[in-house]
VEXRO-93858 format. One record per residue (C-alpha): residue in three letters; y, z, x. Coordinates in steps of 0.02 Angstrom, whole numbers, plus 32768, in hexadecimal, padded with zeros to 4 digits. Example, Ala and Ser with C-alpha at 12.3 -4.5 7.8 and 13.67 -1.06 7.14 Angstrom:
2
{rest:ala; py:7F1F; pz:8186; px:8267}
{rest:ser; py:7FCB; pz:8165; px:82AC}
This chain:
390
{rest:met; py:809E; pz:8225; px:7AD0}
{rest:ala; py:812F; pz:8271; px:7A72}
{rest:ala; py:81A5; pz:81FB; px:7A1E}
{rest:asp; py:8247; pz:81D2; px:7A7A}
{rest:pro; py:82D5; pz:81B0; px:7A00}
{rest:ala; py:8345; pz:8164; px:7A83}
{rest:pro; py:834B; pz:80A3; px:7A71}
{rest:his; py:832B; pz:8088; px:7B2C}
{rest:gly; py:82C5; pz:812B; px:7B4C}
{rest:lys; py:821B; pz:8128; px:7B9D}
{rest:ala; py:81B9; pz:8127; px:7AFB}
{rest:ala; py:8221; pz:8096; px:7AB5}
{rest:thr; py:820E; pz:8031; px:7B5A}
{rest:leu; py:8152; pz:8051; px:7B5B}
{rest:ala; py:8142; pz:8016; px:7AA3}
{rest:arg; py:81A3; pz:7F77; px:7ACA}
{rest:arg; py:813C; pz:7F55; px:7B65}
{rest:arg; py:8099; pz:7F67; px:7B01}
{rest:arg; py:80DD; pz:7EF0; px:7A7E}
{rest:leu; py:8126; pz:7E68; px:7AF8}
{rest:leu; py:80BB; pz:7E71; px:7B93}
{rest:ser; py:8003; pz:7E4F; px:7BAF}
{rest:ser; py:7F96; pz:7EEA; px:7BC6}
{rest:ser; py:7F5A; pz:7E9B; px:7C63}
{rest:cys; py:8003; pz:7EBE; px:7CB2}
{rest:arg; py:7FD3; pz:7F6C; px:7CF4}
{rest:leu; py:803E; pz:8002; px:7D05}
{rest:phe; py:803B; pz:808D; px:7D87}
{rest:phe; py:8004; pz:8132; px:7D34}
{rest:pro; py:7FD2; pz:80DE; px:7C8F}
{rest:glu; py:7FB3; pz:8183; px:7C37}
{rest:asp; py:8063; pz:81BB; px:7C5C}
{rest:pro; py:80C9; pz:812B; px:7CA3}
{rest:ile; py:8171; pz:8148; px:7CF9}
{rest:lys; py:820D; pz:80E8; px:7CBD}
{rest:ile; py:8267; pz:80C1; px:7D5B}
{rest:val; py:831C; pz:8090; px:7D4B}
{rest:arg; py:8363; pz:8098; px:7DFE}
{rest:gly; py:832F; pz:809A; px:7EAC}
{rest:gln; py:8386; pz:80C9; px:7F51}
{rest:gly; py:8337; pz:80CF; px:7FFB}
{rest:gln; py:828C; pz:8124; px:7FF2}
{rest:tyr; py:82B0; pz:816D; px:7F48}
{rest:met; py:82A1; pz:8134; px:7E90}
{rest:tyr; py:82EF; pz:8184; px:7DF6}
{rest:asp; py:82B4; pz:818A; px:7D45}
{rest:glu; py:831C; pz:817F; px:7CA6}
{rest:gln; py:8330; pz:823C; px:7CA8}
{rest:gly; py:8374; pz:823A; px:7D59}
{rest:ala; py:82D8; pz:8284; px:7DAA}
{rest:glu; py:82C6; pz:8250; px:7E61}
{rest:tyr; py:821C; pz:8212; px:7EA2}
{rest:ile; py:81EC; pz:81F3; px:7F56}
{rest:asp; py:81A3; pz:814B; px:7F61}
{rest:cys; py:8108; pz:813D; px:7FC9}
{rest:ile; py:80D1; pz:8098; px:7F78}
{rest:asn; py:8152; pz:8011; px:7F89}
{rest:asn; py:8145; pz:7FD2; px:8039}
{rest:val; py:8185; pz:7F29; px:7FF7}
{rest:ala; py:8233; pz:7F74; px:7FFC}
{rest:his; py:822B; pz:7F7E; px:80B6}
{rest:val; py:82D6; pz:7FBD; px:80D6}
{rest:gly; py:82DE; pz:802B; px:803E}
{rest:his; py:830D; pz:8009; px:7F8A}
{rest:cys; py:83BC; pz:7FBF; px:7F6F}
{rest:his; py:83F2; pz:7FC1; px:8021}
{rest:pro; py:84AF; pz:7F9A; px:8015}
{rest:leu; py:84AA; pz:7F10; px:8093}
{rest:val; py:841A; pz:7EB4; px:803D}
{rest:val; py:846D; pz:7ECE; px:7F93}
{rest:gln; py:8511; pz:7E88; px:7FD7}
{rest:ala; py:84BA; pz:7DEE; px:8024}
{rest:ala; py:8464; pz:7DC4; px:7F7E}
{rest:his; py:8505; pz:7DDF; px:7F1D}
{rest:glu; py:8573; pz:7D6F; px:7F88}
{rest:gln; py:84F8; pz:7CE1; px:7F93}
{rest:asn; py:84D5; pz:7CE9; px:7ED7}
{rest:gln; py:8595; pz:7CCF; px:7EBD}
{rest:val; py:8590; pz:7C2F; px:7F1C}
{rest:leu; py:84E8; pz:7BD4; px:7F07}
{rest:asn; py:8435; pz:7BEC; px:7EDB}
{rest:thr; py:83C7; pz:7B4D; px:7ED4}
{rest:asn; py:8327; pz:7B0A; px:7F1E}
{rest:ser; py:8300; pz:7ADF; px:7FD5}
{rest:arg; py:8307; pz:7A21; px:7FC0}
{rest:tyr; py:83C1; pz:7A20; px:7FE3}
{rest:leu; py:8405; pz:7A3E; px:8095}
{rest:his; py:8441; pz:7AF5; px:80A9}
{rest:asp; py:8462; pz:7B61; px:813D}
{rest:asn; py:8413; pz:7C01; px:80FB}
{rest:ile; py:8361; pz:7BC9; px:8109}
{rest:leu; py:837A; pz:7B8D; px:81BB}
{rest:asp; py:83D6; pz:7C2A; px:81EE}
{rest:phe; py:834A; pz:7C91; px:81A4}
{rest:ala; py:82C6; pz:7C28; px:81FA}
{rest:gln; py:831D; pz:7C37; px:82A0}
{rest:lys; py:8333; pz:7CF4; px:828D}
{rest:leu; py:8280; pz:7D0B; px:8259}
{rest:ser; py:823E; pz:7C9E; px:82E8}
{rest:glu; py:8296; pz:7D15; px:8369}
{rest:thr; py:821F; pz:7DA0; px:832D}
{rest:leu; py:817F; pz:7D3A; px:8345}
{rest:pro; py:811A; pz:7CED; px:83D1}
{rest:glu; py:815E; pz:7C4B; px:840E}
{rest:glu; py:80D3; pz:7BE3; px:83C1}
{rest:leu; py:8100; pz:7C1E; px:8313}
{rest:cys; py:819C; pz:7BB7; px:82FF}
{rest:val; py:8189; pz:7B4F; px:825D}
{rest:phe; py:8199; pz:7BA1; px:81B4}
{rest:tyr; py:816F; pz:7B88; px:80FC}
{rest:phe; py:81CF; pz:7BFD; px:8086}
{rest:leu; py:8172; pz:7C2B; px:7FE6}
{rest:asn; py:818F; pz:7CA3; px:7F56}
{rest:ser; py:80F6; pz:7D15; px:7F69}
{rest:gly; py:8068; pz:7D44; px:7FD5}
{rest:ser; py:7FF0; pz:7CEB; px:7F60}
{rest:glu; py:8050; pz:7C46; px:7F78}
{rest:ala; py:8050; pz:7C5D; px:8036}
{rest:asn; py:7F95; pz:7C79; px:803B}
{rest:asp; py:7F72; pz:7BE7; px:7FC8}
{rest:leu; py:7FD9; pz:7B77; px:8039}
{rest:ala; py:7F82; pz:7BBA; px:80D3}
{rest:leu; py:7ED8; pz:7B95; px:8086}
{rest:arg; py:7F0B; pz:7AE3; px:805A}
{rest:leu; py:7F56; pz:7AC4; px:8108}
{rest:ala; py:7EB9; pz:7B03; px:815C}
{rest:arg; py:7E4A; pz:7A94; px:80F0}
{rest:gln; py:7EB7; pz:79FF; px:8113}
{rest:tyr; py:7EBB; pz:7A1F; px:81CD}
{rest:thr; py:7DFF; pz:7A48; px:81E4}
{rest:gly; py:7DB3; pz:79D8; px:8163}
{rest:his; py:7D45; pz:7A6E; px:812F}
{rest:trp; py:7D3F; pz:7AC1; px:8088}
{rest:asp; py:7CE3; pz:7B60; px:80B9}
{rest:val; py:7D42; pz:7C00; px:80CF}
{rest:val; py:7D13; pz:7CA4; px:812F}
{rest:val; py:7D5D; pz:7D41; px:80E6}
{rest:leu; py:7D46; pz:7DFD; px:8103}
{rest:asp; py:7CE4; pz:7E64; px:8080}
{rest:his; py:7D55; pz:7EBB; px:8001}
{rest:ala; py:7DE4; pz:7E44; px:8033}
{rest:tyr; py:7E6C; pz:7E1A; px:7FB6}
{rest:his; py:7ED9; pz:7D82; px:7FD1}
{rest:gly; py:7F3E; pz:7D69; px:7F32}
{rest:his; py:7F3F; pz:7D46; px:7E77}
{rest:leu; py:7F32; pz:7C87; px:7E79}
{rest:ser; py:7E88; pz:7C3C; px:7E44}
{rest:ser; py:7E72; pz:7BF1; px:7EF1}
{rest:leu; py:7E88; pz:7C9E; px:7F3D}
{rest:ile; py:7E22; pz:7D01; px:7EBE}
{rest:asp; py:7D8F; pz:7C8C; px:7EF0}
{rest:ile; py:7D98; pz:7CCD; px:7FA3}
{rest:ser; py:7DC0; pz:7D80; px:7F7D}
{rest:pro; py:7D22; pz:7DEC; px:7F71}
{rest:tyr; py:7D8F; pz:7E76; px:7F28}
{rest:lys; py:7DAB; pz:7E02; px:7E93}
{rest:phe; py:7D23; pz:7D84; px:7E85}
{rest:arg; py:7C98; pz:7E05; px:7E79}
{rest:asp; py:7CE1; pz:7E38; px:7DD0}
{rest:leu; py:7CF2; pz:7D81; px:7D95}
{rest:asp; py:7C88; pz:7CE5; px:7DB8}
{rest:gly; py:7C34; pz:7D25; px:7E53}
{rest:gln; py:7C35; pz:7CDF; px:7F05}
{rest:lys; py:7C48; pz:7C23; px:7F1F}
{rest:glu; py:7BCC; pz:7BCF; px:7F92}
{rest:trp; py:7C5A; pz:7B9B; px:800A}
{rest:val; py:7C99; pz:7C4F; px:8020}
{rest:his; py:7C47; pz:7CB0; px:80AD}
{rest:val; py:7C62; pz:7D6D; px:80AE}
{rest:ala; py:7C68; pz:7DCB; px:8157}
{rest:pro; py:7C52; pz:7E8A; px:815A}
{rest:leu; py:7CF5; pz:7EF0; px:8160}
{rest:pro; py:7D01; pz:7F42; px:820D}
{rest:asp; py:7CFF; pz:7FF1; px:81C3}
{rest:thr; py:7CBE; pz:8071; px:8243}
{rest:tyr; py:7CCF; pz:8100; px:81C3}
{rest:arg; py:7C69; pz:80C3; px:812C}
{rest:gly; py:7C36; pz:8011; px:815E}
{rest:leu; py:7B99; pz:7FBE; px:81A1}
{rest:tyr; py:7BB6; pz:7FF6; px:8255}
{rest:arg; py:7C02; pz:80A0; px:8263}
{rest:glu; py:7C4E; pz:810E; px:82EC}
{rest:asp; py:7BA1; pz:8147; px:8322}
{rest:his; py:7B6D; pz:8092; px:8348}
{rest:pro; py:7B67; pz:8071; px:8404}
{rest:asn; py:7BDE; pz:7FDD; px:83F9}
{rest:pro; py:7C21; pz:7FC6; px:8347}
{rest:ala; py:7CA6; pz:7F46; px:8378}
{rest:glu; py:7C24; pz:7ED3; px:83CD}
{rest:ala; py:7BAE; pz:7EE5; px:8333}
{rest:tyr; py:7C3B; pz:7EB6; px:82BA}
{rest:ala; py:7C6D; pz:7E24; px:8329}
{rest:ser; py:7BBC; pz:7DE2; px:832A}
{rest:glu; py:7BB4; pz:7DED; px:826D}
{rest:val; py:7C58; pz:7D89; px:825D}
{rest:lys; py:7C1B; pz:7D07; px:82D8}
{rest:arg; py:7B7D; pz:7CF1; px:8272}
{rest:val; py:7BDD; pz:7CD8; px:81D4}
{rest:val; py:7C55; pz:7C5D; px:8228}
{rest:ser; py:7BC6; pz:7BFB; px:8269}
{rest:ser; py:7B77; pz:7BEE; px:81BE}
{rest:ala; py:7C1B; pz:7BB1; px:8175}
{rest:gln; py:7C2A; pz:7B29; px:81FB}
{rest:glu; py:7B7F; pz:7AE7; px:81C8}
{rest:gln; py:7BA2; pz:7ACD; px:811D}
{rest:gly; py:80FE; pz:7ADD; px:7FE2}
{rest:arg; py:815A; pz:7B1C; px:7F4F}
{rest:gln; py:820D; pz:7AD7; px:7F28}
{rest:phe; py:8264; pz:7B7D; px:7F09}
{rest:gly; py:8221; pz:7BD6; px:7F9F}
{rest:gly; py:82A8; pz:7BEE; px:801E}
{rest:asn; py:8336; pz:7BE6; px:7FA2}
{rest:pro; py:83E5; pz:7C17; px:7FE1}
{rest:val; py:83E3; pz:7CC4; px:7F97}
{rest:ser; py:8334; pz:7CF4; px:7FD1}
{rest:cys; py:8360; pz:7CBA; px:8083}
{rest:ala; py:8403; pz:7D1F; px:807F}
{rest:val; py:839F; pz:7DB7; px:8049}
{rest:gly; py:831F; pz:7D95; px:80D0}
{rest:leu; py:83A3; pz:7D88; px:8152}
{rest:ala; py:83F4; pz:7E2E; px:811B}
{rest:val; py:8348; pz:7E84; px:8122}
{rest:leu; py:832E; pz:7E4A; px:81D6}
{rest:asp; py:83DF; pz:7E84; px:8203}
{rest:val; py:83BD; pz:7F32; px:81BA}
{rest:leu; py:8312; pz:7F40; px:8210}
{rest:glu; py:8369; pz:7F1B; px:82B7}
{rest:lys; py:840A; pz:7F80; px:82A0}
{rest:glu; py:83B2; pz:801A; px:825E}
{rest:gln; py:831D; pz:8009; px:82D5}
{rest:leu; py:82A8; pz:8022; px:8242}
{rest:gln; py:820D; pz:7FE4; px:829E}
{rest:ala; py:821F; pz:8066; px:8320}
{rest:his; py:824A; pz:80E7; px:8299}
{rest:ala; py:81AC; pz:80BB; px:8236}
{rest:ala; py:8142; pz:80D1; px:82CE}
{rest:cys; py:818A; pz:817B; px:82F2}
{rest:val; py:8180; pz:81BC; px:823F}
{rest:gly; py:80D8; pz:816F; px:8225}
{rest:ser; py:8098; pz:81CA; px:82BF}
{rest:phe; py:80DE; pz:826E; px:827E}
{rest:leu; py:808E; pz:824B; px:81D2}
{rest:met; py:7FE3; pz:8226; px:8226}
{rest:glu; py:7FF0; pz:82C7; px:8286}
{rest:leu; py:800D; pz:8333; px:81E9}
{rest:leu; py:7F83; pz:82DA; px:818A}
{rest:gln; py:7F0A; pz:82F7; px:8218}
{rest:gln; py:7F31; pz:83B0; px:8207}
{rest:gln; py:7F08; pz:83A1; px:814B}
{rest:lys; py:7E63; pz:834E; px:8179}
{rest:ala; py:7E35; pz:83E7; px:81E5}
{rest:lys; py:7E5C; pz:8456; px:8150}
{rest:his; py:7E16; pz:83F6; px:80BA}
{rest:pro; py:7D66; pz:83AE; px:80C2}
{rest:ile; py:7D8E; pz:8335; px:8036}
{rest:ile; py:7DF0; pz:82D0; px:80B5}
{rest:gly; py:7D6C; pz:826D; px:8110}
{rest:asp; py:7DD4; pz:81F4; px:8176}
{rest:ile; py:7E8A; pz:81C7; px:8195}
{rest:arg; py:7EB9; pz:811A; px:81D8}
{rest:gly; py:7F52; pz:80AB; px:81E5}
{rest:val; py:7FE4; pz:8071; px:8250}
{rest:gly; py:8096; pz:809D; px:8242}
{rest:leu; py:80C7; pz:80C6; px:818C}
{rest:phe; py:8027; pz:8072; px:8142}
{rest:ile; py:7FA4; pz:80FE; px:813D}
{rest:gly; py:7F06; pz:811B; px:80D5}
{rest:val; py:7EBC; pz:81C5; px:80AF}
{rest:asp; py:7E01; pz:81AD; px:8089}
{rest:leu; py:7DC2; pz:8233; px:8008}
{rest:ile; py:7D09; pz:8259; px:8007}
{rest:lys; py:7C96; pz:82C6; px:7FA6}
{rest:asp; py:7C34; pz:82FD; px:803E}
{rest:glu; py:7C29; pz:82CF; px:80F3}
{rest:ala; py:7B6F; pz:82AA; px:80F4}
{rest:thr; py:7B76; pz:8216; px:8077}
{rest:arg; py:7C34; pz:81F0; px:8084}
{rest:met; py:7C2E; pz:81C9; px:7FCA}
{rest:pro; py:7CD9; pz:8199; px:7F89}
{rest:ala; py:7D34; pz:8226; px:7F2E}
{rest:thr; py:7D7D; pz:81B0; px:7EA9}
{rest:glu; py:7DA0; pz:822B; px:7E20}
{rest:glu; py:7DEA; pz:82A9; px:7E9C}
{rest:ala; py:7E5F; pz:8224; px:7EDF}
{rest:asp; py:7E99; pz:81F8; px:7E30}
{rest:tyr; py:7EBA; pz:82AD; px:7E07}
{rest:leu; py:7F16; pz:82C9; px:7EAF}
{rest:val; py:7F85; pz:8231; px:7E8E}
{rest:ser; py:7FB3; pz:8275; px:7DE1}
{rest:arg; py:7FD9; pz:8320; px:7E27}
{rest:met; py:8048; pz:82D6; px:7EAB}
{rest:lys; py:80A7; pz:8274; px:7E28}
{rest:glu; py:80C5; pz:8317; px:7DCC}
{rest:asn; py:8113; pz:8353; px:7E6F}
{rest:tyr; py:8184; pz:82B5; px:7E6C}
{rest:ile; py:8123; pz:825A; px:7EF8}
{rest:leu; py:80E2; pz:81AE; px:7ED3}
{rest:leu; py:8037; pz:817F; px:7F23}
{rest:ser; py:7FB2; pz:8103; px:7EFC}
{rest:thr; py:7EF5; pz:80EE; px:7F22}
{rest:asp; py:7E9A; pz:805B; px:7F6F}
{rest:gly; py:7DF6; pz:8026; px:7FBD}
{rest:pro; py:7D54; pz:7FED; px:7F6E}
{rest:gly; py:7D39; pz:809F; px:7F2A}
{rest:arg; py:7DF1; pz:80B9; px:7EF8}
{rest:asn; py:7DE6; pz:8158; px:7F5B}
{rest:val; py:7E60; pz:8136; px:7FE9}
{rest:leu; py:7F10; pz:817E; px:7FD7}
{rest:lys; py:7F85; pz:80F9; px:8011}
{rest:phe; py:8028; pz:8123; px:8067}
{rest:lys; py:809A; pz:8089; px:8078}
{rest:pro; py:814F; pz:80C4; px:805C}
{rest:pro; py:81EC; pz:8068; px:808A}
{rest:met; py:8211; pz:806A; px:8145}
{rest:cys; py:82A5; pz:80DF; px:8129}
{rest:phe; py:8228; pz:816A; px:80FE}
{rest:ser; py:825F; pz:8205; px:815A}
{rest:leu; py:8215; pz:8295; px:81BC}
{rest:asp; py:824B; pz:830D; px:8134}
{rest:asn; py:81F6; pz:829F; px:80B4}
{rest:val; py:8157; pz:82AC; px:811A}
{rest:gln; py:815C; pz:836A; px:8121}
{rest:his; py:8182; pz:8373; px:8067}
{rest:val; py:80F5; pz:82FD; px:8030}
{rest:val; py:8071; pz:8346; px:80A0}
{rest:ala; py:809D; pz:83F6; px:806A}
{rest:lys; py:8086; pz:83C7; px:7FB1}
{rest:leu; py:7FE3; pz:8371; px:7FDD}
{rest:asp; py:7FA3; pz:840B; px:8035}
{rest:ala; py:7FD6; pz:847B; px:7FA0}
{rest:ile; py:7F7B; pz:840C; px:7F27}
{rest:leu; py:7EDA; pz:83FF; px:7F88}
{rest:thr; py:7EE1; pz:84BC; px:7FA6}
{rest:asp; py:7EF5; pz:84D7; px:7EEC}
{rest:met; py:7E65; pz:8462; px:7EC3}
{rest:glu; py:7DF2; pz:84BF; px:7F3F}
{rest:glu; py:7E23; pz:856A; px:7EFA}
{rest:lys; py:7E01; pz:8531; px:7E46}
{rest:val; py:7D57; pz:84F1; px:7E74}
{rest:arg; py:7D2B; pz:858D; px:7EDA}
{rest:ser; py:7D4B; pz:85F4; px:7E3F}
{rest:cys; py:7CEB; pz:856F; px:7DD9}
{rest:glu; py:7D7C; pz:854F; px:7D68}
{rest:thr; py:7D92; pz:84A6; px:7D1A}
{rest:leu; py:7E25; pz:843C; px:7D54}
{rest:arg; py:7E6C; pz:8414; px:7CA8}
{rest:pro; py:7EDC; pz:8382; px:7C7C}
{rest:gln; py:7F92; pz:83A5; px:7C9B}
{rest:pro; py:8015; pz:837A; px:7C14}
{rest:ser; py:8036; pz:82D3; px:7C6D}
{rest:gly; py:7F85; pz:829B; px:7C54}
{rest:ser; py:7F31; pz:82CC; px:7CFC}
{rest:pro; py:7E76; pz:82AF; px:7CF2}
{rest:ala; py:7E07; pz:8342; px:7CD9}
{rest:leu; py:7D99; pz:8375; px:7D68}
{rest:ser; py:7D0C; pz:83F1; px:7D5B}
{rest:cys; py:7CB2; pz:845F; px:7DD7}
{rest:pro; py:7C16; pz:83F0; px:7DE7}
{rest:leu; py:7C85; pz:835D; px:7E11}
{rest:leu; py:7CDB; pz:83B2; px:7EA2}
{rest:gly; py:7C57; pz:842B; px:7ED5}
{rest:ala; py:7BFB; pz:83BC; px:7F53}
{rest:trp; py:7C8B; pz:83AE; px:7FD1}
{rest:leu; py:7CBA; pz:8468; px:7FB9}
{rest:lys; py:7C0C; pz:84A6; px:7FE7}
{rest:ser; py:7C30; pz:847A; px:809D}
{rest:ser; py:7CEA; pz:84B4; px:8091}
{rest:pro; py:7D19; pz:853F; px:8106}
{rest:glu; py:7D95; pz:85C0; px:80D4}
{rest:pro; py:7E46; pz:8583; px:80E6}
{rest:thr; py:7E8B; pz:859E; px:8194}
{rest:pro; py:7F44; pz:8596; px:81C6}
{rest:leu; py:7F7C; pz:84F2; px:820B}
{rest:gly; py:7FDC; pz:84E4; px:82AC}
{rest:gln; py:8091; pz:84BB; px:828C}
{rest:ala; py:80B4; pz:8405; px:82B5}
{rest:thr; py:8155; pz:83EA; px:8316}
{rest:lys; py:81CB; pz:8370; px:82C2}
{rest:pro; py:81F2; pz:82E6; px:833F}
{rest:ser; py:82A6; pz:82D9; px:837B}
{rest:leu; py:830F; pz:825A; px:83D9}
{rest:ser; py:82F2; pz:82BA; px:8478}
{rest:asp; py:8238; pz:82B5; px:8462}
{rest:ser; py:822A; pz:81FA; px:843D}
{rest:lys; py:8278; pz:8154; px:846C}
{rest:ser; py:8278; pz:8125; px:83B7}
{rest:pro; py:830B; pz:8155; px:834D}
{rest:cys; py:82B8; pz:81C5; px:82D0}
{rest:cys; py:8339; pz:81EE; px:824C}
{rest:gln; py:832F; pz:8271; px:81C4}
């Protein structure tokens, strides 16, 4: 990587990070990391001002730096931020507002600082209530970074100390690549029977700063934005359009084996060939790198790290969908053309991994010649009850 003389340029920041932070603190795109200095809505910006479409950060539900959320945090920070062992209205206002979005039975709340803390508390409460130590989890599950959760996360424990005797793993109900596939006469019942068997075998055998005033003020602001901007309906509408365009890509590109998801959380399963459904891990990495070069941020997931994961903020627009899928189509087409001519996909300046003809040839053998896709119609307000905005 070329030296950057600027005191706060990317090279200097990367050097400081390597000196001050553990190497176990992973970066996106480690071969060519991005220095992000600003976010707005569904976009993030690097130190050079380049704009990236963010398809990764679903944690920013209402978008990066929503002005109402920023204002709520700022105003509360000017007054008070302390732990939840003092009486304060914010935590009660947030709990009340949250309860209005949930079934009536879910009416008592613990506020914690992370998903890991929440799952650890749920595990302790369940053990206290049932008197049982055994836990049933789904295969490939991931529940958090605490030791108690790594012990019950097959995604993690298989790389560490192995499965504890009190952890019982049920098969993931995956009808595409799992134990019981779509050609099984009744895959749902088969998976249910497996889970019942595992549960039967198992039967035989609050943090102080969570719910602080600033966090609750922010939570209230997020709920207000979700309601006022009707982002749940928006995500359903835009997600449906994204699914439609991705299904068209599946019909065109044989490397796409399956597409699944709900709303704006969608996975695109890349395979080497339809017969074996072998995960196309290297191809997925290459594709993510190429998308990044086109200023679109994606990530991979799944046991084979071959599933492109779309999980953008809920303000993701119809125009964003068209742009992202068009770039995806162009890159897949380029990959296919290169392999057809038996050219090697060489590393890009940004460090994209090299892909050779033998690597991609398997799924191209069954690839038909590209055919024009039907033009998907962008949803409009008149077509849907949901307020799809641009």
